[in-house]
Structure formats: structure tokens, C-alpha cells
C-alpha positions, -999 to 999 in steps of 0.1 A, spaced: -515 -145 851 -545 -132 832 -552 -97 820 -584 -84 805 -579 -62 774 -605 -40 756 -621 -60 727 -613 -33 701 -576 -32 712 -574 -70 711 -589 -70 676 -562 -46 665 -535 -69 681 -550 -99 663 -550 -80 630 -513 -69 634 -503 -104 644 -520 -119 614 -504 -93 590 -470 -99 605 -474 -137 608 -466 -135 645 -484 -146 676 -507 -122 695 -484 -126 725 -454 -115 705 -472 -84 693 -484 -75 728 -449 -81 743 -433 -59 717 -458 -31 723 -453 -33 760 -415 -33 756 -418 -3 734 -441 15 758 -419 8 788 -387 18 771 -402 50 757 -416 58 791 -382 53 807 -367 75 781 -391 104 787 -389 100 825 -351 101 822 -353 132 800 -375 149 826 -349 140 853 -321 154 831 -340 186 826 -342 190 864 -304 186 867 -288 215 849 -254 199 849 -268 171 827 -292 192 806 -292 184 769 -314 203 745 -325 187 713 -328 214 687 -350 199 659 -377 172 657 -353 151 636 -326 153 663 -352 144 689 -363 113 671 -327 103 663 -320 106 701 -350 83 708 -338 57 683 -303 58 697 -316 53 732 -338 24 721 -310 7 702 -288 9 733 -315 -9 752 -324 -35 725 -358 -20 717 -368 -24 681 -382 9 667 -415 8 649 -415 5 612 -427 35 592 -460 17 586 -464 7 623 -456 43 634 -482 57 610 -508 32 621 -501 40 658 -503 78 651 -536 74 632 -551 52 660 -540 77 686 -556 105 666 -589 86 663 -588 78 700 -583 115 709 -612 124 687 -634 97 702 -625 110 737 -632 146 727 -665 136 711 -676 116 742 -668 147 764 -693 169 745 
């Protein structure tokens, strides 16, 4: 099976793979696992909110992230390192700004 990936995204995958001394495939598989597990978490959270008998409210941001990390550990999903999380957040911010700028 082949999938086409945006060139800039692939460059970033290659950079991360090189930094971590891993294959591009490993980096992409980890990213996909993380995305799918996180998506399942948030979809499950939405379903829980719809069912009042199972409703759980997370009070603080710290509690929210602790809950995500617990959920990921239970499913064997490795959380991002602090550095990976920061890089991801910065890239998302840049992507949002590019989209906003393109919409002008």
C-alpha cells in the first residue's frame, strides 16, 4: 500500500527520525498510533458527556492531561516527550497562522 504525504510533512518526519535514530516508518507509525488513540479518547469523552450516568468532569488542565496520560498508558500508547510535545504545539501554531494568512 502506498500513501502520498505532503513534502514538508515528510521532511519533518525525516528530521525527527534522524534526530531519534529511528526509521521514518517508526516515526510515522508512532504518530498515527498517538493520533488514533487520542482521537478515540476524545470521542469516548464526548460519548461520556452525553450519558449523564457516566459523566466525569475534569477540573483543572493538569487533571485533564493526567487523565489523557492514564488512558494512553492503559492502551500502550507512549506519550510524547516534553520536547516532542513542544515541537508539535509550535508546528500546530505555525500551521494555524499559515491557514489564517492564506485566508486573507
